[in-house]
N, C-alpha and C positions, 0 to 999 in steps of 0.2 A: 340793898343790892343793886337794881335794874338799873338808880347812876353810877355802883361799880362796871356791870354792864355797855353802858352808857359809853364813862371815859374808854374805856382796853379799846369796845370799838372805835371809836371817832381818830386813840393812836394808832388801831391799825391802818387804820381807809389813813390816816392824811400818811402815817411814815411811809408805808410804801405804796404814796400817791408822790411821794413827794419826791423821792427815791425813782420811779418811773420818771415822771415829770423833768429829774436832773438828769438822767441818759437822753432826751427827747432831745434839752436844751443844747443839753452837751457836742447832739450831733447837727444844732442851727449852726453855730459859734465857730467850730469845730473848720465845717466844710467855708462859711466864713471867712474864717481867718485860713483858710485852704492846708490845714493842716496837713502832714500823714498820716495817709485814708490807711495804706498797711499795717501802721502801729499794733501791737496787737490790742491797745485799751482801747484803741482805735474800733479796730475787730470786734471786737467785744458788747461796744456802743452800739453799733451795724445793729449784729446777732439782737441786741433786747428791743430792740426798736424797729425792729422790720418788720416786722408781723400785726404789727398794728399799723407803719407806716410806709410799708407800699402798697395793699392797695388802697387808700388815700387819697394817694400822689398819682389814681386812674382818675379820681373827680377833680383836683385842686391839681392848677399846673405851677410853677415854678415861676418867678420873674425877677426879670434880671440877674438871670444868675442863682441868689437865693430859692432851698429850695420850701417855701412855703405850705407844703407840705405839714414839715417840721415846727412851723409855727401857731400850726390852726390844731394840731394834734395838741400841742402845750394846750393850749385856750381851751382844747374837748378837753382835755387830763383835770386841768385845774378847773376845769366846770363841775364838773363830773364829782371830786374832790371839794369842796365845798357842800354842792349839796345833801353830795353825802355826810359831811361832818356832820350838815346842821342838822337834817333828820335824828342821825344819833343821838344830835348832844339837845336833841328839844325845839327848837325855831325852827321848824315844821320847814316846809320848800318853801327857802328862801325866788324870789322873783327869776325868773331863767335869763331875764338880762343884762338887769342885774348886776344876779351868778356872775356873768359872762366880758363883764366890763371890769368885774373884780380879780377876776381866771386871766386878765389880761393887766393889773395893775399886781396883783400878785407875782406872775411869772418874769416881769422887770425886773422887780425887787427883789426873786432871785439869780436872775438873768446881774444885778448888780450885788450882793453877795457870792453868787461863784467868783464874781472880779474880783471884788479885794480880798478874799482866803484867799486864789490863789495866787497875786501880788505878794502876802505877805507871804504866803509857801517860798514862790521862788526868791524875795529877797535870801528869807532863813538861806536857802542853799544854794545859794550864790557867793554865800561866804564862807562858808562850810561844807564846798564841795563843788562847783563853779568850772571845774569840767567833766561832770558827769555825765552821763550820755543814757542813762538810765531811763528805759522809754516816757515812765510819766512827767520825768522833766523834759524832754523833749517837746512829749504834748501841751506840754504850760505854757514853754516859751514861747513852744507854735503859734496856741491860744491865744496868748495875751498881746503879740506882738503888735497888733490891730492894735489896739489901743492908747500903745505905748511910744511904735511911731511916732504919730500926724505931733506928736511932745514935744517928742523930742529933736525936730524936726525944728523945731519955734524956740526949741533950749538944752540947747546941744551939753555935752557932759563935762563938765568941770571935771578936766583930768580921764583920770579913770573912776573914775567916781556915775554914776548914773543917775542924774534926776527927777530926770523920769517918774518916777513910783512915784511921787511925791501929792505930784499936779497931779497924779492922777485915782489917786488917794482924796487928794480933796474934791475931784471933781463927782468922784461916787458916791461922797459921802455930801454935799450939795445932790448932784441928782434922787439921793436915797432920800433926804430932805422935803425933794420938794414933791416928788411920789407918795409919803404920808401925809404933807397934807390936799395933795392930789383924790387920795383916801377919802379921808374925813368932810371933802365933797362930794365924793360918791358914794357918798355913807355907808362906809363900810365896816360891820362890824369888827369890830378887834378884834371878837376869835376868830372870823374867815383870815384877818390882813395876817392873827398870829400864827398857820397854818401851812404858810412859806416859810421863806426863808430868807433868810434880813444881814444886813451890817451887820457881826459884833459889836451890841450893846444898845442897841434901836429897837 
């Protein structure tokens, strides 16, 4: 019975933690992409993250126009999630410095997964609803543009077919494999790695 409650506790903490982590990372990525701040989805993310992010901004200044407070908050959310889930699962208290490094790896893995899945969704809807003005799709296009634009400049579309997503998928997959190798070098337990999002199939 104790194991059952521990599993439930890990599930709840990991689920709530990764959802909030997703919101924080999305806020950072949307700002990085200069996405529409007044999009209703953007506003929802702002409302969810403001209670913790605004106080943190008083201590963590921006850097080169980037919201570093979002980065710090994401790392802290990952750290708390790792430490709490480790205790609930019976691993004891992980070394906080190691857990912070694992949090960084997990946050990067989550960003890679978000962009990868976002690309898939964007491609599907570009075929079935290319002119859609749904707020979610418009925001997704803005979010992905910084990843596709540099490749598009090197490899222009073939007629009406934009092949840049293919190379984005390749680069994301390579990055995910490299990150997995780095996680092994950092002695990141599989249990901890599984708390974060990854590219489907990895």
